[in-house]
N, C-alpha and C positions, 0 to 999 in steps of 0.2 A: 668762574668756570668748571674752569677744572678742576676743583676743589668739591663741587658739589657733583660731578660724573666721574670722579676719581673708581667709582665703583658699581660702576652701570651693570643688574641683571640680565632687564632686560632692553631692550627697545623695539618698541609694538611701534605698525605702520597700519590706519586703517582707511579706505576709500571714503570721500564724500565726493560731495557736487565734481568738483572743477582739479581740487588740491586730498592732501591727503589728511589725516588725522594724526599727529604723533603723543608717544607716551611713553615717559623712562619712568622705569623702578627701578628701587634700589632697599635691597632689601625689606623688601615683595611691597612699598608702598614707594609708592608715584611722587617722583620729586620733580619731573614737568609734564606739560602737557603745550604741545601745540598746534602749528597747520606750516606743517611742508609747501612750496610750491617748487614744480618742475618747469626746468627751461629748457628746450632740443637743443641740442653743438654740434659740433662735426663731429665730434668723440663720441657721444651718445646723449642721455637724460641728464642733467646734473641738474641737483638743489640750484633754485634760482630766489628762495626768501624763505627766513624761518622767525614766523610769530611767535612769541611762548606766551599764553595765556596767562595772564595775574589776575581773578577775579573776574570782575567783567571788563577788562583792557587788557591790552595785548601789546606788547614789547618787542621790537620788530630788532628781531638778531641776523647777524652774518652765517650766510649759507654755510662759511667752512666750520659752524660750532654743532651745525649737523653732521658735519663727518668723520666732525672731534668726539659725537655722542656715540653714533655708528663705529667706529673700529677703537672703546673704551668698552662699548657692548660685550657680555657673555655670550648671547643670542639676537640674533633681530628674528622679529616676526612678523607676516605680513596674516592680517586677516580673511578667512577663507570667504567670507561675505565680500570680500574685493573683490570687482569683475579681472578671469580672467587677461583681457587686454590690456590695463590695469597693473595686476600683477606685474605682468614679465616685461613693463615701461619700469617697475620699482628694481625690478630684478636686474633689469639692463645696466638701473643706475647704480647699483649696488656695488656687480663687479667688474666697474670700472673704476671701483677704489679696492677691487680683490675681495670682497666683502662676497658673504654668504649669507640667505633668510630661507625660514622653513614658513610655507605656507600652515595656517593651525585657524579650528573649530574657537570661535570666540564670541564670545553675547557682542551683538551688535547694540544693545542700547548701551553696554558698557563704551565700546568701542567709538559710539560718536560721542558719547563725555568727555573721552580723553582717558578712559580704565582700561587695563586692560585684562580681563576674563576668559583665561582658555575651559576651552570646556569638555568634559569624557562624557559618556553612555553616564555614568554612575553621575554627575551635575548636570546636563544636559535640561532642562525645563521645556518642553513645543508650547509655544504663543504660538496660538493660529499658523502661519506655514512655517515658520523656524524656530529656533530651539534660542534660549534664553538665560542666563542666567542664576541661580536660586535666590541672589540678591534682590534683582531686576522682577522678575518674578511674584518676590513677598512685598516687593513695594506696589507691582499694578495688582496685590488680590487685594491691599492695603485698602488703594480708592474705591472697590467693590465694595470691600466693607465700611470704609467710615461715608460710604452712599448709601448706604442702608444699614449704618450708626448702629453696627453688629459688636460688644462688647465680648471681653476677654476670652471670656472659657469658650466662643463659638471661633473665634481666633482665634484661639492656641491651637483646639481642634482642625479647624480648615488649615492652616500654618504645616499643622502635621504630615493632614494628607499631600498636598503640594508635592513635601518633599516627597512621598513615598510613591506617590503614583505620575509624577513629573507633568504633568499636564494643566498646563492654565486653565481652558477651557471647559474642560471636566469638574472642576474644581471650584472656575467660577459659575458654573451649571450646577449644582447644589442650592446657591443664592435663587436661584428662578426654578425649585421647587422640581426641579429635576430626576426622575426616579433612577441611580444608575445603583445596583442594590452594590456591587464591589464597592463604590464609595461613601456609601450611606449606611453600610456594615457600619453600629460602633465595636460592638462584643459579642460573644456570644456564652449564658452563661454553662456550662457544661449539664447534662446528664449525671445524676452523684448516684452511686452505690451505696449505702452501710449496708456491712455483713450483721445480719438480722438473726437470728434461729427462729421461722415461721410458729408462732405460738397455732397448734391444730384445735380448733375449732369443740372437737367433740370432747377433746381436754376442757373444756371449761368448767370453773364451777357455780349453773344458771341452773336457774331454777326449769324445771323440763318442758315448760313454754316456752318461754324464750330458748328455749339452747335447741328445740327442736327449728324455731324458724332460722336461729343463724347456720346451723350445721347443710340445713339447706340452700341456703345462701353461697358457701364461703368452705373449703374444707380449709385453709389455715388464715391466721389473720395478720392484716397489711404488717410491717413493720414497725411501723408509731400504734400500731394497734397492739402489739405484740408486748416493746419493750414497754407500754405501759401498762399492760397485766405484768408485765414481771417483776414491778414495780408497789405491785400493791392495790392496783384498781382495784382487783373485786376483793379486796381485804377493809375495804372500807377506808383509804391513803390517801388523803389530798394529793391531787397533782398538779402543776403546770402544766399542759401540754402545748410543747412549741415547734409545729413541723407547718414545711411551706407547701402551701395548697393545692387540693387532690389530692394527700395524701392519706386520709383517711380519721383526720384525726376528730372531727363527729363524733364515729361509731363508738369513740372511748367516749364519751361523753352518756352518750345513749345508754351502753354495753350496763354499765352503773345502777347507772336512774332506772333504768325499768326492772331492771332483777332486783332492786332493793323494795320496787312497787311490788312487782308480785309475791315478792318474800314476805309483805305486812307489814314494813318496816316505814313507810311513810310514801308521802308523792315527791313526782322530783318535779324541779322549774329549767327549765332550762331559757336563759337571759339574753340575747341578741338585743345590738342598739336598734336597729333602724324597725318601722311599721310594715314593708318592704319584706322585710328579712326573715321577721316574724310570723309574716302572711306562709310565705314558700313553706316554714319547718312543719306549718302547723299542717299545713295538709300534705307536708310528706309525713310527719307523725301519724296521721288519722291514719293514708292509706300501709304503712308499713305493720305499725302496734294499736290503731282502732281494733281489732278482734279482740287482743289480751289486755287492753285499759283505754279508758274513760281522756279522751285530750282533748284538753281547754286553750284559750288564748284572751291573752289581757293588753293592752297595747296604751300607749298613752296618750290619746284620742278618750280614752277614757276620764282624766282632769278634764274633761271640757262639760262632760255627757255621761255621767258615771250611773249607768242603768241597767248594766249587768249584759247587754247584749251581746251574746256568741261567749261571755266568759261564768262557767261555773266553777266558783271556789273549792267545790269537792269531786273534781276531777283529780285522778289519780296522775297526770301531766296535764299542768301549766308550761303553755311556750308561751315567753312577752318581751315585751321588749322593756329597757331598764327602766326608761320614765316609767311604764305601768306598775311594773311589780312597787315600786318606789309610791308615786303617788295613791297605791297599796297599803303602801306602812304609810305613809304619812296620813293617813284618815281612818287610818285602826280598822283594817281590812280582818278579818279574822283565813288566812290561808292556807291552816291546817298544817297538822304536824310532814314536816314536809325533812324527806331523808336526802334531799339528796340536790345539789346547787348547779348546773352547771351554765358559766358566761363566756358565752362564746365573744372570740372578742377585745378580748382582755386589755389587749394594748391601750383602749381606747380611754384607757385610765394619762395617759400620756397630752390626750388634746385637751385645747385651751376650751375652749367650749363644754365640751360634757365630758373633762375627765372628773373636776370636779366631784359630779353628780353621778357620778362610777364609784366611786369612792366612799361619796356618802352611805351609797345604796346597799354596797358590804357590807361593810359598817352597819347602816341599821337591818340589816338582813343578817346580819351572826348575832345580832344582839336580839332579834325575833327567836332564830332556830335556842338561840342559848336558852329563857324563858319556856321557848316551848319544844325542845326536841334538842339535848348535849350530842347527840352522834350523829349532826348531818356531817356527810361527806361533800367538800367543796373540787369542783372540778373547773380549771382555765384552763382557756382555750387560745391561743394566737398563733398565727402564722409570720406576726417576722415581730422581733423584739431584738431591741439592741443592749439591755443587762437583764439575760435570760434569769441569771445565778440573783445577781440584787432583787429582780425584781417579784423571782421563789420564796426570798426569803423573808421580801411586804408581809405575800401573803398568807407565810406559814404553810408552806404543800411541797412535796417534792417535783424539783427537774425533771422533767421529762424530755430529754432536746432531741428530736428528730433533724438531722440534716438533709437528707434526698430529697433530690429532684428527680421529679420519675421521666421527662421527656428534657432536651433541651434549650435553651431560649435563644435567638438571635436577637440585638436589639438594633434596630436601625436609627438614624438620626437624617432628618432634612428638613430644609429652610424652606416656610414658604410665607407670604403677605396670607392675612388675613384672609381673602377675599377670593385666595387662592389654594386655598382644604380645603376644598371639598369634591375639587378635581380631581386631588391625589389620595383623598378618601374612597373617592369615586373605580380609582383605579386600582389602587389596592384591596379595593372591597370585593370589584371582579375577578381578581386578575386569582384571589386565596379564593374563589366559589365556585370557581372551575375548573379547579383539583381539589382529586380524594385521594385522601391517607392511604398508608396501607390496607389499613384498616378501615376501608371503605367509604368512611366518609367526606364530605364536603366542607372545602376551608368556612368560618362564619366568625363572626366580623364584634367584636364588641367595641365601641367608639367614646370614650370619655369626654365630656366637655362638658362645661363648665357652669352654664345656668339652662332651665327648662326648655326657654324660648328658640337655643341652638340647636335644641337634640329636636327641635319639629323641626326647622330650615337644612337644618343633612340631615334624616328620616329621606324628606319632600323631595330632595333630587341624588337620593343613589339612585342608579338606574336601576339595581335587581331591586326583588320586594325588601325591606327591610321597617323597622317598627321604634320607632321614640319608648324610649320607657324609663319613669321617675316617679318622685313620690306626689305626686301630682295627679297619676291618674287613677281612674277609679280600678278596687282591687278586679276586679270584673277583669277590665281591656288588658291589667298586667298579670292578669292569670293569661290569659288570651295567649300574649305575649308569647308568655313563656311556654307556651304549651306548641308553638309553630317553631319555638329557633329546635324546641328538645326537637320536633320532626322533620329539622333544615329544608322546612319552609320560607324560611327568611339568613338570607345571607349576610344582616348587621342587626344589632340593638343598636339606638344614640344613647348613651345615659348619661348622668349625673353619677354625684359619692353613692346613694342606694347599692349600686350594684360591688362598687368597690368592696362593703361591708360582706361582700359572702353569698350574691343570691347566684345561685346557682347554675351561669348559661354555660355548657363545653362552650367555652371559642379556641379555634386553632389562633387568633391574629389579633390583639390588642390594639388600637389605635389611638392617643394621645392628640386629640386634637386645640389641648390645652392644657397648662401642665397648671390650671387654676382652680380651683372649685369655689365656687360664688365670686367676691373680693381677696379670698386668701391659694397662697402661692402652697402646691401640695410640700410636704414634709417626706424626706426622706422613705418614711415607715409607710406613708400613705402611697408612694409610687410603687416600692416594690409590692406591697399589696393589691394593687391593680392591674400592675403588668404580671404579678402574678399567675393572672387570669388565665396567660394565654397557653392554648394545651395542654391537655389530658391525657394520662396512658392508654386511658380504652380506646380513645377517639383520632388519639394523631401523632404525629412522626416528631415535632418539634413541632414551638411556639415561637409566634414572626410578634416582636413587638414595634411598630412603627411610632419616634416621636416629632411630631411638627411643633415648626419649632419657627416663631417671628418674631424678626431680627429686632429689636425697641422694642418687642410687645408689653401690655403693660393691658390691663381689666378694669385696671380701676387709680383712679390719681394717687390713691393710698401707699401703691405698691413699692417701696423702693430701686429693686431691684427688674429689670426687665426678661422676658421669658427665655431667648438667649442664654441671660447668665443660670436662670434659673435650671435650663432644661442641663449642664453641666454637674451644676452643684451634686442635681440629682441621679446623673447618670455614675460619677465618682465618687459620689457622699457614702459615708458609714450610716451603720443604722445609729438613728438616734435611740436615749435612751429614755425609758419609759418613765415620766417624774411626774408627778398631776402635778400643775401649776392654780397654784391660789392668790387672787387678789383681794380685793375688799371686799368687795363683792361676791364673789363665790364663797370667800368665809364667814361671809354674811347670814350666805343662804344654807350652809351646810350644817352651821352650830345654832338656826334656828331650826330647821329639820331634826336634826340633835335630836334639841329642848321639847318639839311634841312629840316624837316615839317615842321619848325613854325619862323627861321631866329633872329631875334629880338625878339619874342613872347619866346626863348624856356625857359628864368625862369621860366616863368611860369608854363611851361612843369616839369623842374627841380623841382620846388617845391613842383606838384602836386602828384608826385613818392609816395611810400608807403616807398620804401626801403631809407637810410639814400647817399645817392650821395653826393660824395665828389668835385662838382661842380666847386672850381676852380684848384686845384690841375689839374682835366681832364681839364679847359680849357687853361690850361700852356705845357698842351704834347701836345692837338690837333695844340695849336701854333707852340710847339718843330715840332713836326710831320708834320706842315706842312698840313697838313689836311682846317683848318681851318684860313681864311682873317676876322679878323675882327667877325660878327657873320654871315659872308657868309662861305661858303662850296669851297671848292677849288674842279679844276675837280680829282683831286684826291680821296680826301675825298667823294666826289659823288661818288666812282667806291667804296671805301672800306665802306658804308656807302649801297649803293643797293646790297651790295653781302653780305655781315652780317659779315666782316672779323673783323681780330682782330690786331692789330697792328702790333703783333710780326708776324702773316699770312705777311699781307698785306706786310711788309719788305722784307721778304721772299722769294717772288714772286717777290719783285720789283727787288730785288740784283738778281735775274736767269735771268729776263727778261731783266735786264742791263749788263747781264754781257753775252749774248747770249747761254745760257743751252739750255740743251735738257728737251722741256717741262716736258719730264717725268720724269729728276730729279730733276728739280721742285716740283713737285707731290710725288717723295720719298723723298725729303727734306720736308716736309710741311707731311707726313705719323711719319716722323721722331719726329718736332714739338706735333704731336699730341701724341706720343707716351711718350714724355717726359711729355705731361700733361698742356702743354702749347701754 
């Protein structure tokens, strides 16, 4: 015993019901945990019995050993939670041996377990009506996180907040969907300003009609526009323009494209990934430039019903979807002399489903312009690119990169079960809409979710006027929603990926109802593209983003991570590099399309593509499938190419047709194939 207690640092006493916990520490480690009972004597309170705990057993020791421990201790401490009556009893007992003790604030959880954990203002964490140590607070929080099956990223975040805020209940309430702005705030993306000398619009070398229009609207160009002009935009220089949402990069393409149209050099193609975005751009171009040039539209629906509805191939300006223009190339349509090609959202090149098609489209369109007019200018626009220099090299374009953010964005994270999310969204929408910015505009919200059905469900439950907005709505209804939002008649729109690609809603707030699009988690690039919709310099003082995270939530059994894991990967993650992925189906589709468009010249198109296209393997498959004979597409290959079919989808349809299956059964088989990710 004497060896064990030779260097006692601290002897700690804490009240139990009828006795006291004893803890002895040496070199910061507990070397003894026991229970002390007192007895009353003529000389005052004295040790009656000492029971030393060993795991689940107890070893009865002589009371004198407690006295020896106390005499060897450098300090004796009594927990503050011990009642005044019991404290006095302990002090009286110790004074009988000429010993003194100090009352200290300690963790009750530790004290009950025979551990000495003194608390300071820096370490005390509030738990109900008392304070406990960080270690015990973490254990209590861990129980709550385990109950909700919270994963690593969220755990790290909550534990860090616990130590920062020092209030267990406030942190636990975050798991119940409570909106505590001081705690939900994850970070702030500051507004940044680059030092760019603005180019006066009256100095621009533009066609007089366009120059008059521009100078009536602006005295100077915005910074990204000025940088683009300084880097040769109006001299025909191909450019990759990378800049945040709402910095004015769209006008870069419009300026050079319209100028070349008016100078008689050829028409402009303005290409976007989605029909909803094409419709909006078409309407904007008609309104702004319709008196200067003929504007038409070509979208992907053309491959189903190519009746020329709304599309005039002789127009000066063609607004189109990637797929709509690609279909025109695949079917040999004459698009006339093209002087300018503007490709918006060019980071789509990195997407698994659509990336290879944009890669192929760019190559096929460059072949078309090479044959028809070798002086075409290419302008690529993107808000989010992880490898801009590398991408600019691949596109053979000058990089114009502008990193200014016009307004700051606050990013918030809170946790909620699926059924709780709409209530939180309703509170956030109301709070934003009830406030006005210094510029006099109400706060309006974009809510991103993962399905069209969910869009309608959320919109119905928002108390202030709101509307769903997705590609399943007809054109007229979408336009009505856009007008109502622009007029501030709607507090919110609830949408899927359609808005992420750039449809123009000047919202102050973005809410992520889910971090999935369909059954796929968002990428960092998609996430930044979407949150960048929050806050416009002409409307708002700041943007606000709320990420509503369902602990352990998934939207399909194929998802390997849960929503709380994904959330912090997105918030902390670096932008992915844009690299076009090719699996066998994508390689076969693009190689076939290049053969359909260029025949013997297909190799030239293949070599021009940005992604690593496994051409030899794809050619082998095309021959095996009967899609080509030599360098010539077969009638089957022509049909497969025209309708953008993967080989597997093509063979499901062929087998069904040859077997005389009902068309609805064939459609059902195709949907099964889609759900299997094939």
